[in-house]
C-alpha positions, 0 to 999 in steps of 0.5 A, a space after each residue: 500500500 502506498 500514500 499519494 498527494 493528488 489531492 493535496 497539489 490539486 488544493 495548492 491549486 484551487 487556492 492558487 498557492 506553490 508548493 515554495 509558497 507551502 514549503 515556507 508557510 509551512 516551515 517545510 524542507 524541499 526533499 518534503 516537497 520532492 518527496 510528495 511530488 513522488 508519492 513517497 511516505 513523509 513524516 506525522 509531523 510534515 502532514 500536521 504542518 502543512 495541514 495546520 498551515 492549510 487549515 484542511 484534514 489529512 484525508 484532505 491532503 493524501 489519499 492511500 493506494 491499496 494497489 500491489 505494486 
């Protein structure tokens, strides 16, 4: 099972916000953005920072991919 962040990127687009702006406001490194673009796991701490910055819930920014790879 993997994780996908398409919801996050769609939300950013709806809010006319770039990943760089999110990165600065949520105070996380560019490495986190790269990991999300690759649909790799990030820490719960980073997810919390993103949710607090965007005033949203976890299920608003990510979803689990249940397909076996």
